[in-house]
C-alpha positions in Angstrom: -2.1 -4.9 11.0 -3.9 -3.5 8.4 -2.2 -1.2 5.9 -4.2 1.2 3.3 -2.0 1.8 0.3 -3.0 4.9 -2.1 -1.3 5.1 -5.5 -2.9 5.9 -8.9 -0.5 4.0 -10.7 -2.1 0.4 -10.8 1.1 -1.5 -11.2 2.8 0.1 -8.6 -0.3 0.0 -6.1 -0.7 -4.0 -6.9 3.1 -4.3 -6.4 3.0 -2.9 -2.8 -0.1 -4.6 -1.8 1.5 -7.9 -2.9 4.7 -7.4 -1.2 2.9 -6.9 2.0 0.3 -9.3 1.4 3.2 -11.7 1.6 4.3 -10.7 4.9 0.8 -11.4 6.5 -0.5 -7.7 6.4 -4.1 -6.9 6.0 -3.8 -4.6 3.0 -6.6 -2.5 1.3 -6.1 -0.5 -1.7 -7.3 3.1 -3.3 -6.5 4.7 -6.5 -6.4 8.4 -5.3 -6.6 10.5 -2.0 -10.3 10.6 -2.1 -11.2 6.9 -2.5 -8.7 6.6 0.1 -10.2 8.8 3.0 -13.3 7.1 1.8 -12.0 3.7 3.0 -10.3 5.4 6.2 -13.4 6.5 7.2 -15.4 3.3 7.0 -12.3 0.9 8.2 -11.3 2.5 11.4 -8.8 -0.2 12.0 -6.4 1.1 9.5 -3.1 1.2 11.1 -0.5 2.4 8.4 -1.2 4.3 5.2 1.0 4.5 2.5 0.4 7.2 0.0 1.9 8.5 -3.0 1.8 12.3 -3.3 1.1 12.8 -7.2 -2.3 11.9 -7.9 -5.7 13.1 -9.6 -8.7 13.6 -7.5 -7.2 14.2 -4.3 -3.2 14.4 -4.0 -1.2 13.1 -1.0 0.1 16.5 1.0 -4.1 17.0 1.2 -4.5 13.5 2.0 -1.7 13.6 4.6 -3.2 16.6 6.0 -6.7 14.9 6.1 -5.4 11.8 7.8 -3.5 13.6 10.4 -6.6 16.0 11.2 -9.0 13.3 11.9 -7.2 10.1 12.2 -3.8 11.3 14.1 -3.4 7.8 15.3 -2.9 6.6 11.8 1.0 6.3 11.0 1.8 7.6 7.3 4.4 6.5 4.7 4.8 9.1 1.9 6.2 7.4 -1.3 7.1 9.5 -4.8 9.0 9.5 -7.9 8.7 13.3 -8.2 7.1 15.1 -11.0 7.7 18.6 -11.9 9.9 18.9 -9.2 12.2 16.4 -7.5 11.2 13.3 -5.4 13.1 14.7 -2.4 11.1 18.0 -2.7 7.9 16.5 -2.6 8.8 13.9 0.2 10.3 16.7 2.3 7.1 18.8 2.0 5.1 15.5 3.1 7.4 15.3 6.0 6.5 18.3 7.0 3.0 17.9 6.7 3.3 15.1 9.1 4.2 11.6 7.3 5.7 9.7 9.7 8.1 8.6 7.0 9.4 9.1 3.6 10.5 6.3 0.6 11.8 7.3 -2.8 10.4 5.4 -5.7 11.3 2.9 -7.3 12.1 0.8 -4.2 12.7 -2.7 -3.5 10.8 -4.9 -1.3 13.4 -4.8 1.6 13.3 -1.1 1.6 9.4 -1.4 2.0 9.3 -3.5 4.6 12.1 -1.9 6.8 10.2 1.5 6.5 7.0 -0.1 7.4 8.7 -1.9 10.2 10.3 1.5 11.6 7.0 3.2 11.5 5.3 0.5 13.5 8.3 0.8 15.8 7.8 4.4 16.3 11.1 5.8 14.5 
C-alpha cells in the first residue's frame, strides 16, 4: 500500500512517515500541496494521501479538490491542528470537499493506523 504524506511541518511529516513505514506501508512525503500534486502525477500507484490543511504554496483544501477531480480513486485522510479557526471547522470543510476521513492533531500512532485502516476498508 502506497501512502503520500503532505505536511509543511517537517517533524510531523517525518513522524507520520516513520509510523507508517514501521507498519510496512510504502511512504512518500511532500512539504506542501504543490509538491504533493507533482508526486501524485508521477506516482500513479498512490492509494492514500494524508494531508495537512494549512500549508504554504498550496493548502490542503485546494489539494483535496484537485485530487478528487483528477485522481478520484485516491483515498484522503485530512489532518489539522487548526489555525485561525478551530481544527474542527477546517476538518469539516475538508470532509465536505471530499476527504474520506479526518483526524485532529495531535494524534498518536494507534489513532493514525486506525484511520488508515478505516479508509482502506472503505468506511
